[in-house]
Structure formats: C-alpha cells, structure tokens
Legacy VTK file of the C-alpha trace (Angstrom):
# vtk DataFile Version 3.0
C-alpha trace
ASCII
DATASET POLYDATA
POINTS 106 float
1.470 -11.154 -0.958
2.679 -12.736 2.205
0.128 -13.103 5.020
2.791 -12.152 7.583
2.610 -9.242 9.983
5.126 -6.618 8.847
8.223 -6.288 10.978
8.598 -2.569 11.629
11.258 -0.601 13.499
10.583 1.198 16.763
8.112 4.069 16.336
7.767 6.703 15.084
7.217 5.842 11.431
4.318 6.302 9.004
1.482 4.125 7.735
-0.314 4.572 4.424
-3.739 2.952 4.766
-5.386 2.195 1.429
-8.999 1.019 1.720
-10.807 -0.021 -1.442
-13.913 -1.464 -3.013
-13.250 -3.290 -6.270
-15.207 -3.296 -9.499
-16.048 -6.572 -11.247
-13.021 -6.094 -13.531
-10.197 -8.414 -12.502
-8.076 -8.442 -15.663
-4.469 -7.683 -14.733
-5.220 -6.658 -11.149
-3.412 -9.477 -9.335
-0.269 -9.144 -11.418
-0.207 -5.377 -10.940
-0.752 -5.677 -7.183
2.166 -8.102 -6.861
4.343 -5.889 -9.041
3.554 -2.806 -6.926
4.399 -4.576 -3.652
7.715 -5.775 -5.098
8.487 -2.315 -6.476
7.508 -0.544 -3.240
9.829 -2.868 -1.323
12.744 -1.523 -3.393
12.003 2.125 -2.551
14.046 4.069 -0.001
12.149 4.349 3.275
9.862 1.330 2.721
9.423 -0.679 5.925
6.788 -3.314 5.121
3.229 -4.036 4.020
0.131 -5.877 5.236
-2.965 -6.575 3.194
-6.397 -8.159 3.619
-9.118 -8.504 0.993
-12.578 -9.911 1.383
-15.155 -7.534 0.004
-13.449 -4.500 1.488
-9.737 -4.382 0.717
-7.267 -2.879 3.151
-3.565 -2.516 2.445
-1.274 -0.812 4.934
2.241 0.073 3.887
4.799 1.360 6.366
7.347 4.066 5.607
10.250 5.751 7.371
9.073 9.299 6.638
6.698 11.494 4.629
9.319 12.136 1.940
9.461 8.393 1.179
5.670 8.310 0.861
5.677 11.290 -1.511
8.381 9.695 -3.656
6.405 6.437 -3.870
3.211 8.258 -4.844
5.129 10.056 -7.619
6.962 6.951 -8.906
6.213 6.577 -12.633
5.209 2.892 -12.531
3.080 3.465 -9.432
1.308 6.321 -11.218
0.395 3.953 -14.069
-1.087 1.523 -11.522
-2.982 4.381 -9.857
-4.473 5.440 -13.190
-5.556 1.882 -14.036
-7.103 1.628 -10.580
-9.138 4.772 -11.211
-10.187 3.620 -14.669
-11.106 -0.015 -14.087
-10.261 -1.767 -10.807
-11.731 0.399 -8.038
-15.335 1.423 -7.513
-14.176 3.530 -4.541
-11.083 3.982 -2.416
-9.666 6.110 0.357
-6.039 6.706 1.297
-5.060 7.781 4.781
-1.590 8.648 6.022
-0.921 8.344 9.736
2.077 8.722 12.000
2.605 5.638 14.161
3.506 6.953 17.591
3.923 3.565 19.228
3.410 -0.089 18.560
3.580 -3.293 20.535
3.136 -6.947 19.732
2.483 -10.414 21.060
LINES 1 107
106 0 1 2 3 4 5 6 7 8 9 10 11 12 13 14 15 16 17 18 19 20 21 22 23 24 25 26 27 28 29 30 31 32 33 34 35 36 37 38 39 40 41 42 43 44 45 46 47 48 49 50 51 52 53 54 55 56 57 58 59 60 61 62 63 64 65 66 67 68 69 70 71 72 73 74 75 76 77 78 79 80 81 82 83 84 85 86 87 88 89 90 91 92 93 94 95 96 97 98 99 100 101 102 103 104 105
C-alpha cells in the first residue's frame, strides 16, 4: 500500500474507518490486503485509501456514496476476505462509516 495521503474530491463524501487488532497468524494476510486494495480501487464510487499499522491497524477508505460502500461490502471476493479475517487474522475489529462534511489540507 502506498504511504500517500489519498486525494479526495470536495466534500461531501464518505469514509469507512476500519480499526483492527491482529492475531499472531500472518499467513496470506499481506497478499490478501494488497488484493483487496487493488480490487476496491476498481469499484464504482471508490475515491482512495489510507492505512497505518503498528500494533493497532487503521485503514480508511473513501467512497462517493453509501450505495458504493454497500456494494463493496457485498462484493464476493471481499466477503471471502472478511470471513478469513474473522476466522484467523483479526483478534478484534470495528468498522465505522462517517460522512465527511469538509476537508482541508496543507
């Protein structure tokens, strides 16, 4: 994943904030994470992603609207990744969806 700050359009748009604690199991995780970012980037309504991991993992993906988020959650390959996350990669996680009302940058 690129360490860049996502370039997003003028607000409003939506952010999906995925916060996680990993298990000790690492087998296949990195490849799946890269695959999911690449696949998400191909979905209608995807605007960008930012991610940081050191103990606590935080990934924020940006979307045009709630319909795009729902479609991504329901995507068959994403559902496989979600199931594997539940079964072996995550000790705990929380997903939050927020509407970005404004943003600014330096």
